[in-house]
C-alpha positions as CSV (number, residue, x, y, z in Angstrom):
1,M,-54.7,-22.9,-26.4
2,Q,-54.4,-21.0,-23.2
3,R,-51.7,-18.4,-22.9
4,T,-49.5,-18.2,-19.8
5,E,-49.1,-15.0,-17.8
6,W,-45.6,-14.3,-19.3
7,Q,-47.0,-14.7,-22.8
8,K,-49.8,-12.3,-22.0
9,S,-47.3,-9.7,-20.7
10,G,-45.4,-9.8,-24.0
11,L,-42.3,-11.3,-22.6
12,S,-40.4,-13.6,-25.0
13,A,-39.6,-17.1,-24.1
14,R,-35.9,-17.2,-23.4
15,I,-33.8,-19.3,-21.1
16,I,-31.2,-17.5,-19.0
17,S,-28.4,-19.7,-17.9
18,A,-25.2,-19.0,-16.0
19,V,-22.5,-21.2,-14.4
20,S,-21.3,-20.0,-11.0
21,A,-18.0,-21.3,-9.6
22,F,-17.4,-21.6,-5.9
23,L,-14.2,-22.2,-3.9
24,E,-13.9,-23.8,-0.5
25,A,-10.7,-22.4,0.8
26,I,-8.5,-21.5,3.8
27,V,-8.0,-17.7,3.9
28,T,-5.2,-16.3,5.9
29,L,-5.3,-12.5,6.5
30,L,-2.0,-10.7,6.8
31,P,-1.5,-8.8,10.0
32,A,-2.0,-5.0,9.7
33,D,1.7,-4.4,10.4
34,A,2.6,-6.6,7.4
35,G,0.4,-4.6,5.0
36,G,-2.9,-6.4,5.7
37,R,-6.3,-5.1,6.6
38,I,-6.8,-3.1,9.8
39,R,-10.3,-4.4,10.4
40,P,-11.7,-8.0,10.4
41,I,-13.9,-9.4,7.7
42,A,-17.3,-11.1,8.2
43,P,-17.5,-13.8,5.6
44,R,-21.1,-14.8,6.3
45,D,-22.4,-11.2,5.6
46,G,-21.8,-11.7,1.9
47,N,-20.6,-8.1,1.4
48,Y,-16.8,-8.6,1.4
49,C,-15.8,-8.6,-2.3
50,P,-12.0,-8.6,-2.9
51,A,-10.2,-10.4,-5.7
52,L,-7.9,-13.3,-6.1
53,R,-4.7,-13.3,-8.1
54,R,-2.0,-15.8,-8.9
55,A,1.3,-14.7,-7.5
56,V,2.9,-14.1,-10.9
57,R,3.7,-10.8,-12.6
58,D,0.7,-9.2,-14.5
59,A,-1.7,-12.0,-13.4
60,P,-5.3,-10.9,-13.8
61,S,-7.5,-10.3,-10.8
62,I,-10.5,-12.6,-10.3
63,P,-13.5,-10.9,-8.6
64,I,-14.9,-12.9,-5.7
65,R,-17.5,-12.6,-2.9
66,F,-17.2,-14.3,0.5
67,I,-20.5,-16.1,1.2
68,E,-19.7,-18.5,4.1
69,G,-17.2,-19.0,6.9
70,P,-16.8,-18.1,10.5
71,P,-18.5,-15.0,11.9
72,W,-15.3,-13.0,11.9
73,I,-11.7,-13.4,10.7
74,A,-9.3,-10.8,12.1
75,P,-6.0,-9.7,10.5
76,G,-3.4,-12.3,11.4
77,Q,-6.0,-15.1,11.6
78,D,-7.2,-17.7,9.2
79,G,-10.5,-19.5,8.6
80,K,-12.2,-21.9,6.2
81,V,-14.5,-20.0,3.8
82,V,-16.6,-20.4,0.7
83,V,-16.2,-17.8,-2.0
84,E,-18.3,-17.2,-5.1
85,I,-16.3,-16.5,-8.2
86,E,-17.9,-13.9,-10.5
87,A,-19.6,-15.6,-13.4
88,G,-17.5,-15.5,-16.5
89,A,-14.6,-13.9,-14.7
90,L,-12.1,-16.6,-15.6
91,D,-11.8,-20.2,-16.5
92,C,-11.1,-21.9,-13.1
93,A,-10.0,-25.2,-14.5
94,G,-6.5,-24.8,-13.0
95,F,-7.8,-24.2,-9.5
96,A,-6.7,-27.5,-8.0
97,S,-6.7,-28.4,-4.3
98,G,-3.6,-26.8,-2.6
99,L,-3.2,-23.9,-5.1
100,E,-2.3,-20.7,-3.3
101,L,-3.6,-17.4,-4.5
102,E,-3.2,-13.8,-3.3
103,L,-6.2,-12.1,-1.7
104,V,-6.1,-8.5,-3.0
105,E,-8.0,-5.3,-2.4
106,G,-7.3,-3.0,-5.3
107,E,-3.6,-3.6,-5.9
108,R,-2.8,-4.4,-2.2
109,V,-2.2,-8.0,-1.1
110,V,-4.1,-8.5,2.2
111,G,-4.0,-12.2,2.6
112,L,-3.5,-15.7,1.1
113,V,-6.1,-18.1,-0.1
114,T,-5.4,-21.9,-0.3
115,V,-7.9,-23.8,-2.4
116,V,-9.5,-26.8,-0.7
117,R,-11.9,-27.6,-3.6
118,L,-13.7,-26.0,-6.6
119,W,-17.2,-26.7,-7.6
120,R,-19.6,-25.3,-10.2
121,E,-23.4,-24.9,-10.2
122,A,-25.4,-24.3,-13.3
123,M,-28.4,-22.1,-12.8
124,V,-31.2,-22.0,-15.4
125,G,-34.0,-19.5,-15.1
């Protein structure tokens, strides 16, 4: 029986799996004079990582990362985006089309997110 490279290296055979959730949504950034951001965001860069929160008292924040959308969205503007929800952050079963969520940076609300659709992708490696 021939051993594979990973067996020769001493690695155990294990399967790593994760389920990622993605939201397609409309994001509306609040204008700076209404408490929003001062600078625009670049959704396509993949480095804007705010959180989502339901607009109810003591709702938990859900870490997200913008991964697709227009090149720029300035304060006071809106755009269609795709965000990745951090794996295991929260059960997203209640994220139905039309749901409105707050976009937060720390504790500050900087915009609103309206869910267009939710989808999940299983990754096995």
